C-alpha positions in Angstrom: -5.8 -12.4 12.7 -5.4 -12.5 9.0 -8.3 -10.0 8.4 -6.9 -7.7 10.9 -3.4 -7.8 9.3 -5.1 -6.9 6.0 -7.0 -4.0 7.6 -3.7 -2.7 9.2 -2.0 -3.0 5.9 -4.7 -0.8 4.1 -4.6 1.7 6.9 -0.8 2.1 6.7 -1.0 2.4 2.9 -3.8 5.1 3.2 -1.7 7.1 5.7 1.3 7.1 3.3 -1.0 8.0 0.4 -2.6 11.0 2.3 0.9 12.2 3.1 1.8 12.1 -0.6 -1.4 14.0 -1.5 -0.5 16.7 1.1 2.9 16.8 -0.5 1.4 17.6 -3.9 0.9 14.2 -5.6 -2.5 14.1 -7.3 -4.7 11.7 -5.6 -6.0 10.1 -8.9 -2.4 9.1 -9.6 -2.0 7.0 -6.3 -2.9 3.4 -6.3 -2.8 1.5 -2.9 -3.4 -2.0 -2.1 -3.1 -3.8 1.3 -1.7 -7.4 1.2 -1.8 -8.3 4.9 -0.1 -11.7 5.3 -0.7 -12.7 1.8 2.6 -11.4 0.3 5.4 -11.7 3.0 8.9 -10.8 2.1 10.5 -12.1 5.3 10.2 -15.8 6.3 8.9 -15.0 9.8 5.2 -13.9 9.7 5.7 -11.4 12.6 8.8 -9.8 11.0 8.6 -6.0 10.8 9.7 -6.3 7.2 6.4 -7.9 6.4 4.7 -4.6 7.8 5.4 -2.7 4.7 3.5 -0.3 2.4 3.5 -0.7 -1.4 2.1 2.1 -3.3 2.1 2.8 -7.0 2.2 6.4 -8.4 0.9 6.1 -12.0 2.1 8.4 -14.7 -0.2 10.8 -16.5 -3.4 9.9 -14.4 -3.3 6.3 -15.6 -3.8 4.5 -12.3 -6.1 2.0 -14.1 -3.2 0.2 -15.9 -1.0 -0.7 -12.9 -0.6 -4.4 -13.3 -1.3 -5.4 -9.6 
């Protein structure tokens, strides 16, 4: 189940990133990372709060220095 949660996390983040690109954000500024169950914010693993997307939009095409 853990691997599938990670895959779903990445898929969600990619979907949001593609929406941002369609809205005009340059793709090279977007950094996505799926965490799956590794970084929950709610105490219950199945909580909808844990199915979130975290995306970094870097300034001036500097996605390499994102600190994740």
